[in-house]
N, C-alpha and C positions, 0 to 999 in steps of 0.2 A: 656237781655241778660246782660249780664257783661262787661263794657269797659274794654280794656286791655293795660296793662302798659308793652309795649315789652322791654326787657333792652339786647341790644347786647354788648355785652362782645369779643373782641378781644386780645387775647395773644401774646404780639411781645415777641420772647427769644429766645435766640441763648445764647450756655454755653459760658465762657471765651476764647477766642481761642488764648489770647495774653499771651506770655512767659514771666512771669514778668522779668525773668531774661535776656534775651536777643531783649525783645519790638518786637520778630515779631511772626507773626501769625501762627501757626501750620495748620490752615483750612480755605478752602476759605467763610465759611457759610453767617457770617455776610454777608461779601460783597454781595454777590452773594444775598442773600434774600433782600439787601436792594436794587438791582438794582429793582428785579423782584416781591418784597409785599409790603416792608416798606412804601415805597411811595405811590401807587397805591392804598394800600388800603384805606388810607386815603380820596387821592385826587377823587376817584370815587365819595364821597359823596358830591361833589361841585352839582355834578347831581342830589341831592334830598335832598333839602333844608329842606324838613319836617323830614328829617329823623336825627334822634342824637344816637350819638353810644359811647360807651367808648372804648380807646384804654388802653391796659395795657402793659407799658413799662419797662420790666426789667432795672436797672440802669448799670447793669455791657453790656448791650446789648448796652444801648443809649452811654457809654462811650467809645466800639469799634466803634458805628458810628461816634462821633465827630471825632477819630482822621482819620479815613476816610475819614472824609469830607476835612479835613487839608491836606489831600494830600500827609503826610509825613509820610504814614505808610510801615511799610515793610511786605509784604504778599510774599513769594515764589512762590505760583501759578500765584501771577496776574503776579509777573515781569517772570512769564517762559511763558504766555500765549502770550505775545505781546514781547520776543525776537525775534530775527530776526532769521527766519527759517534754515539760512544757517550758524548760528553760536550755535545750537544746538550739545549739545555734546549724548553720546548713554546714559546716564543718565538721561541728560533733554528728551529723546525722551522717555525712558521706564515712567518718569513720569508721561509724555504728555496722552501716553495710557492707563495709569492708573487710571488720572484721567478726563481725557477729555469728557469719555463718564458715567460720574457721574451726570445721569439727568435721569427722567421719559421718557423711549424710548417712550412711544405710543403720548405722550403731546407735548415732548421737541423736544426729538432728532427725531423724525419723521416728524415734520413739515418743515424741509430740508433736503428733499431728499440725498443729497450729506452729510451730516453729518450720515445718519444710513448707504449710503454705507460704509462710512469707520469705523463705528461702525459693519457691517457685515464682513470687509476686517480685522477687526484686532481680532475679533471673531472667525474667520476661522482660522488666521495666528496663533496666538496666541499671547500673548503680545509680549514676546521676539523677534519674526519673524516681527513682526509690524515693529517693534524699525529699520529694518534690510531693510524691503522692500518698505516702505513709502518714497515717494520722498518730494520734496521742496513742491510742488502745496497741496500734500496730508498735510504736517505738516502746510502748512499757512494756509489751510480750516479749518481743528482740531483745530489752535487757535482762529479763529473768531469766528467760531460756536460753540464753548465749549463755547464763552462768551454771542453772541447773544442768546444763549437759556434761560439765567438768566435777559434779558429785561424785562418790564414792558410791556406791550398790548400796553398802550397808546403809549411809545415811537417806539414801532416796528410800532404801526399805523402814529404815528403823526408827531415823529421827524424827519425832512429832514433825518439827516446822519444815525439814527437808519435804518429808511427805506431803504435809499438806501441801505444798506449794506444787509439789512436781504433780500429785494427783489433781489439783486446780484447771493447771496444763491450758490457760486465757484468761484473758479480762484480767491483767493482774494489776493494783492499785500501786499510787507511792509506798503504804504503808507493807504491800506484800515485799518492794523492793529495801526498805529500809531494814528487816525480818529478814532477808536474805543475807545483806551486807553484813548485819552484826553476830549471824551464823559462822558466813564465810571465816570473820573475824574468830571468831571461837574454836572453827575447826582446825585454820592451820596454827595455831599454838599445841594440837596435840600432835603432831607430826614428828619433833625430836623426842619427846617425853617416852612414844610408844617404842623407836629402836632403841632407847636405853634399858627400859625395862624391859623388852623379850631379850637384850643381851644380858642383863642379870639374872634373867631365869635358866640360862643356859641356852637356848633355843635357838639363837641366833650369834653369829660371828659379822663383827663389822670389818672390814676388809678398807682401805682409803686409796687413794687416788692421786700421781702430782699437784699440787693445789689448786694449779687453773688448766689440768685436762691438757700437759702439751706432750709432742710425741716426743719421749725422751732422748730415744738414738739421733733425732735428727737436733734436735738443741745441741748434743755433745759433737756432733760432725754431719752437717748435709750432704757429704759425700760419701756416708754410709750406703745412701740410698742405690748405690749403684752397682752393689753387692748382689743386691736380689732383682735388681733390674739396672745390667748396661748400660741401658740407650736411655735410662731417665733422665729429662734436662736439670741439672741443677745450678741455683746461684753462683755467679761471681763476683768478687770472692766467696768462701764459704760462709754460712753461719757454724761457729764452733767454740759454744759456750758451756762445757759441761761444769762450770761454776753455778751457770741461773736451772743444770738439771738438779744439782746438789739441793740449792736455794727451794728449789718445786718441792722436794720430797721431803725435805728438813722441814717447812712449813706446812705440810700435811700430817707432818707427826705430829708437831706440838700443837697444832688446831685440834686433831685427832683426839689426844688424849684429854686436853681442855674440855672439850664438849660432851666425848662417852666416858671419861672417867680413868681409861687405861689407854697403851699406847697399843697403836696396830700392827697385828704381828704380820698381815700380809696384805699383798699391794697386786692391785690389777693394774696393771701398766697403761697410762690410755693408750685406748685401741688395741691395748693389746702387744705392745711396740717393745719392743725388747732387744738388748744386744748386749754386749761381753762390758762395755763399759758403764753401761745407764743400770746393768745387775750389778755390778761391782759396787758402783755408789750407794744405791738400795741396800746390799749388803752391808756396806759399810756404815750405816744407817741405824741396824737393826732390824731390820725385815727379814722375816725368817721364810715368806713363803712368794712367789708368784701365779700369774697363772695368765697364760696365754691360748692361743689355736693350735688343732692339730697339724694345719700347715707348716706352721713354725718349726713344730716337734719333727716332721715328715725332713725336713729340708738339712735338719741340722742333722737327722743320722742318717740321711738320704734313702729314704726309704719312701714309700706310700701308703696310702691306707682304703683303696679302693673297695668299695663294698659288692657283696655277693646280694643275689634275689633280695636274702632276710634282710639287710641291712649290715652283715656284719663285715666289720673292716678286716683286711688282710694287714700282718702285723697288729694284730689285736692286741698281744703282750706288750707291746712297746705302750702304744697310745692310750692303755689304759694300767699304766703304773705310772708314780711319781717318778722325778729327773733331780736329780743335786748337784749343785756348780759350785765349785771352790775358787775363790778369789785367795789367796793369797790364809790370811786366819780366818777369812770373812767364808760365809758358804751360805747357800739359800735354795729351798727347794720348789720344785715347777710341778704342775698339773697343767692337762694341755685338752682345753676343749674338744668335745667331740663335736663336728662342727654339722656332719648331718643330723643326727638328731635335734640339737639345739634349734638348727635353722627350721626343721619339721616342727616348734612350738614358736617360732620369731614368723614363720611366713606362709605353714599351710594349716596347722591346725586348727586358725581361724575359721576357716572353710567349711568345716565339718562340724556334726552333732557333738557336743562339749562331751560328751558320754562316751562316744563312738571314736573321739581324738584321745580321749584320757587311755580310755581301752587298749588302742594302737599302740600308744606311750609305752603302757606298762608292759603289752607284748612283747615290743621289741627288746625293753630292760630285761626281761625274761628269756627270750632266746639267746641274747650275749650269757646272760649266767649259764644257761644249759648245753652252750657251743664251745665257749673258752673258756677252756683248760690250760691254768699255767700253773698250778701248783698252792696257788696264794690266792687272795681277797682281790679283787679287780677294782679300782676306783675310778671313776666314771664320771666325769664335769660336762654338765649341763649348765652354758655359760651364755648370758643373753641381758637384752637391756631390760631392765627391770618396771619402762614405762611403753615403748611406746609402738608396743604389741601390742596392746590390748583394747586400744579403740577400734582395732579392726575383728574384735572378739563379740559375737554377742554379750550382752549384760557385761562386760568389761573384761570377760574372761574368767570373772570369779566360780563359774560352774566347772569350768573346764579343769581349774586349778585345785577345787574342791575334791571332784569325782578322781584328779589324780592323787594329789595327796594321799585321798583314803587309801586306795589300793597300794602304793607303796609304803604306809604304815601298816597295811593288814598283811603285805608278802614279807614273810618268814627268812626269803634269801636276799631281801633290799635294805638294805640300813643306810636309811639321808642322814647326813653325814656332815658338821662344815668343814669347812677344809684345814684348820688344823688337827680337828678330830681325826679326818680320814688321814691326813699326813701320818698322827701317831699310832694308828690303827694299822699304817701299812708296814709300820716297821724301817727296815734299812732298804732305799733305793738304788739304782744304779746309778752313776754319777756321770758326766760326762768334762770335758775342760772348757769348752766352748758352745756358746748356743746361736744359733743365725741370726742375723738381723732382720727381723720383718716385723709384718703387723700382723694383725688377725684375718684380716682381710686381702686375699691373695696372697698372703705371704712374702707381701713386699711393701714398699710405703708411698705405690703410688698415687693413689687416692689424695694424698698432703703435698707431695712434688712432682708428679708425674705429669704435670701439665703447666703450658705458658701463663697462666692467670698463678697457677699457685707459685711457680718461682716469683713470679715479681712480687706476691706477698712476701716471699723470705726476703730478699733483696729491700724494699721498704723497710721489712724488721731490722734487717741488719744496720740498716742505714741508724734505725731509730738507736739501736744498741750502740753503735759508734760515738751517733750522739751522747748518749747519756755516759759511756765508758770516757768521752774526753771530759765532760764535768765531776768527773770522780778523780780523774790526773790532773784539772785543775786546782780541786779541795786541797788532795796530795800535797801539790807544790806549794800553798801558799797564796795562789793569785786571787788575785783581787779585784774586781767584785765575784763572791763563789757564792755558788749555792746553801742554800742553808739545808741543813737536817730535813725540814720539812719538805723543801722543795725535792730533794733525791728523793725523800719517803714517795710522794706522790708518783712523780716520775717513776720508780722504781716498777711501783707499783698497777700501774698502767702498762709498762713492759712488758710484765709477768704476764697478766691479763690476755696481752696482745700475743704470747705466745703459744695460747690456745690451741687446741685441734681444733677447735669448732668452726674457725674462718676456714682457714684449707679444705675443711669435708667441703663447702659450697663452691668456693671455687673450683673448675673444671668441669668438664663434661659429665662427671658422673652421676652429682646429685645435685635439687633442685626443690624450690620449696615457696610459697606465698612468701614468704618472709626473706628471698636472697638479696635482694637492695638494700633492707635493713642491716641485714647480717654484715654484707659489704661496707654499707658505711660505722658502720660501729667499729668493726676492726681498725679503718681508716680514724676513727675518733681517738681511739685507744693511743694508734702511734701520734695524732697529731697533740696529744696529752701529754706527751713524754716530752716534748719539744717547748711545749705550752708551759710546763710545772716549770724547766729550765730559763726559762726567760728567751728562750730560742725562736726561731722562725720558722713553722711548719713546711718541707719542699711541696711545692707545687703539685706535685703527684700524688700526695697525699688527697688534694682535691677530686680526683678522676676517680671513676669507678673502675673496681679490679674486673669485677664479674659480666660477663655477658648476659644479657639477659635469654635465657631458653624460652623456645616453642616445647609447650609439653607434648604437642602433637598436632598432625597436620588434621584437619576435617575440611570435607566437601561436605555439602547439602547437593540432596539429589536435582541433575539438571536435565532429566528428560525418564520418561519412561522407558524400563528394560522390557527385551524377550531375551530369555537365557534359555538355552539350553545346558541342561543338566550333567554333565558329563564329566565331572571332573579335571578339566580343562578349560583353558581359554581357549573357546572354540574359533572363535575371532576378534580381531582388533577393537570390532564397534562393538561387540556381546555387552560389554561390562561398561563401556559409555556414557556419562550421566549419571552414572551411580555414585551414592555416598560413600563417605570414605572417612574412615578413623584410623591415622596411623601412629602410634605413639613411637616419640623419640628413644621410649628407654628410658630415660632420666625422669619418671613421673612419680619416683618415691623416692621418700625423705630417707628410707632404710634401704641399707646397700645389703646387697648378697642375690635379690632376688633375679633367678634364671630366667630369662626371655625365650619361651618359642616363637610365639604368635608374631607376626611381623605385623598386620593388618586385615581388617575388617571393610568388604564392600557390602553395600543393601540398595536396596530398590525395588520399585513396586512395577509389576503388569498389572491389569486388568483384572486376572481372578487368581493373581500369586504376590506371595512377596521374597522377596530373594537375598540370601545371605550367600558371601562366599568370605571363605578364612583364609590368609595366605601364610606358610609355616614360611621358617629361615629355611635355610638349605640343607638337605639332610636329618630334617628332624624325622619328617613322614617315615622312612623307613626302620627308624628306631624305637618305634613307637609297640610295644610289643602287646599290653594290654590296657590300654586307651580309649578313651570316650571323649568326642567333640560333644559339648553341650550349650545348644541357641537355647538362652532363655527369653521370651516373650512377655511382659507384662503390660498388663491395662484390665480390666473390670478384672481377671483374674488371670492365674499364670498357665502360660503354656511353655511346656520344655521340647525341644527336639533332642534326643540323645542317638547319638552316631557311635556306634561299635568299631573297633578298629583293631584287626589282629595283626601284627607284622606290618603294619601301615597301610593297610586293607581293608577295606568293609567288610563286618564281620554277621553286621544288623544294625537295624535302628528301630525307633519306637517315640512315639509322642505321648508326653505326658501332663497330665493336668490334676487339679485336685478332687475334677470327680471321676475320670477314668484316663486308660492307659490304651493304645492302640500298639499292638503292634504289626511293624511292616505294611504300614498305611497309604499303601503306594499311589492309592486316589487323591489321597489330602497332600502328602508329603513325598518328594523327590529328592535324595540323595546322592551323591559321586563324588569318590575323593579319589584324586590320582595325582596330577601334581598340586592341587588345592581342593580343597574343601570347597561344595556347590550344595547350598539345600534351596528347594522350592517350597514354599508353606502356603496352602491354601486360603485366599481368604474368609471361605466355612468355618475355619479353625479361630479364626479372632472375635472375642467377642470386646468387641470396643465402645458399644454403648455413644453418647454422644460429647467422648472426649478426643481433643484435638491433638493428642501423642498418645504413642507408649514406649515403652522403656526396652531396650535388648542390653544384653553380655551375653559373650560368649567365652566362653572355658576349653581348656585342655586339661582333662582329667588323667591318669596314669598310675594303676595299681592300687585304684579307688584312693588316690590323696589327687585331690586339686593343685597344679602344678605350673600355670598359666590363666590368666584372664585379661580379656579385653572388653571394657576399659578397667586400666590394674585397682581404681576406685569408683565407685560410683554405679550409675549405667549409661547409655549412649539412649538419647532423649531421639526418637524418631518424629518429625510431625504430620500432620496429617493433613489434607487438604490439598484441591487441586494447584495451587500455586506453589506447593511445594512437591508436586510432580510424585503426589499419594493418593490416595482413595480417600473420597471427599467422606467428611465429618456428617455422620448420620448415626440414626438408630442401627444396632447391631442387626447382623443378616438373622433371618428368623432359623434358616436353615443349619441346623447345629448337630457335630457327631458327638 
């Protein structure tokens, strides 16, 4: 058995939300994640002194955290959340309704029944109507609960003031709001000192990223994108400024040393994006290690890492070993993220019981130590976002982390190390002369340059960069009037911020969020600031949105009652005509990497049965070896139909509630799966009371793990009543099984 050196790297990052022209924060996410994630992710390690970890702190994030810690920040959402309710204007109320529910419904909003009630009322009435019908009590409760939802689990459990407010749950006063405001200011000041304390104890290593989180290879030369994808559309002429890449890295090193007391040894290149030119600059500046994804390693070595049934990759000896690159007199070592295991943490384990998820991950690590024999310790890297995944976990993922940390701390064959510790323990590493230019997503740069919207953004950036360069040349020639040092500094800061990767993340079809329009506008505002600072006139193109507003899903309400023959086929054109439809456009998550297997769901009512149809993408069904479709209905209680499949064919099914489990309940439920999955559920199984709707989730599990779900977040609400071509709203049917 080989010992395993486990590297856990948490990447802490938010975009630059601070408007350089006004000093105002255009979005609140840095503050909210500081309260919910950044402090607690480090603090929980105190319970496990044998677990060492690496935290990557992006400098532009840390700079925002510093300003929040000072208490002198200007953030409209913070001010609005704590404004006296009787002074709210109509615009304030509309903003509160629009922003107050931007949180995970299952795990953040439903924690407080009053919060969910307010959301349901707002959704039922519509945003504009809610602004008119909410009373002072409603506004105060929404203000407080929208802030409590983003508090760390330890604060909610142990801080007396936060716990009091959480347990109160409703009927908040202005004094309660003032208390929460003061507490937030106190807690914001704890975040960065916690990192310094953990670093000094030796339990964590803190690495960095180029200052404003740019894609370094693309700053050096956008044409590099064609190496990974020859069909990638490119800006013309190219953006080619390696001096900006150096500036972003140099600023990161200087800032990191000032903030944390020592220069960073390690670099998480933004989005794991690497190239020879970018890494040569990093090595020249003194970085000793970098990390990226296994996909980059595979293309560098021209090998693959396909997994067997136990999750063991082929070519494991290469994946679980550092790699050394030399650039003249400079050298830098790389670690490569186990994509499969990291994505289980990021996208799958949130849907499992915390203990079962932690045990599954630990078991997979144990299997690797037992089966991968290379004659030296294995170095395995788990690398993922340190904040974005946790709102999808019950309890913000803390129980999962505790259970996982406890298991690996107590396992004599697994050593959880920082990156620098793991590299030292690994000894001599194999070397290569070149790295394949790519990012950690699909081993290419398509997210940031693969769409016409991306290209438009790069062209606008290049034009602003050229305008800045012309001003520099004017100063160098001594032409008058020339921009002052102050003007050049303001313009450069805006330009470097606009080089960040985050704006391009939201351009194109891959990703979308509720804040698309704001990200787009802020990017264009940064570029406009370059011109404004240098007394120039911004081009008209900067007034036009880049991002096309996406439709998250095609939804249709039922328009007829159904009569379905449950045979796993669309028996006739008319069979599902008039059914309700939920068809996601596969851009419904702000986290990239989710695999989509379910295509859409149809549903509707007959006199005695509720019908559900799940369509999968072509080729999915035959590849399902050990799978389950789970149709979950939530009303007065929870009803679940579980359909087991082997080799794409039904192997059995059952109905589960909190009270009973029926195996093969043919009289109550019919299922069939051929080209589609069809399910009919007897009305007798529903416990609806006087509810006017129930909710539904359709999920696909494989190998005991959830692999896809519709909707991806939240539930699909199914209204009742004849006007909705549904059963009438009435007392539950007495004859229940």
